[in-house]
Every structure is written in C-alpha cells, then in structure tokens.
N, C-alpha and C positions, 0 to 999 in steps of 0.2 A: 504494500500500500504506500503511495507517495505522500509527501508532506501535505499537499492540498487535500487529498482524500482523507487523510488522518484528521486534519483540521476541520473539514466539513463534518466528519463523523462526530468529533468532539462537540462541535457547535450544535448539531442536531440532538445529541444526547443531553446537553445542557438545557436546550429549549424544552425537551420532553420533561426533564426533571423540574424545570421552572413551572411548567403548566400543571404538573402533578401537585406541586406544593400549593399552587393557586387553588386547586380543587380541595386540597386538605384544609386550607385556611377557610374556604367558603363553607365546607362541611362542618368544621368546628364552630364557626360563627352561627351556624343554623341550629345548633343544639340548644335545648332549653336552658342549660347552664354551661356556657362555653368555658373551656379551660384557657384563661387568658395567658397563663405562663407558657402553655404549649403553643398558642397562637404566636406569641412573641418569638419563640424559638423557630417556628416555621418561617416567620417573616424575616428573621435574621439570615436563615439559610437561603431563602429566596433572594435576598439582597446580595449575598455573596455570589450567587449564581449570576445575577444580573450584572454585577461588576466584572465577573470573569467573561461573560459574553461581550461586554463593552470593550474590554482589553483585547479580546481576540478579533474583534471586527474593526479595529482601528487600522 
C-alpha cells in the first residue's frame, strides 16, 4: 500500500470513528438521565479525532 492509500485509509477510519462517537454522544444525551462524565469523555475523544483529521488534511 502506498503512502497516499495509507493516508486515505487512515482518514476514512478517523471519519468513521468520529461519526460513531457523534452517535454515542447523541444516544447518551437521549437517555432519561445522561451520564455527563461519559459525554465529556466522548466529546474529548471526538475533538482529538477532529484535530488529527485537520492535521492530516493540511
């Protein structure tokens, strides 16, 4: 696999993970009593992925 293909694969994997976290955050917020600590952890992880995506696409 070439560098471009490897980068494309990593970008796609990060996008999928970012979307999965978005869904988990939504699901947790939809619960009658959301776990705000867990939501904060998910949001931090999502932000790290967003930052990584940003670095990779510069």
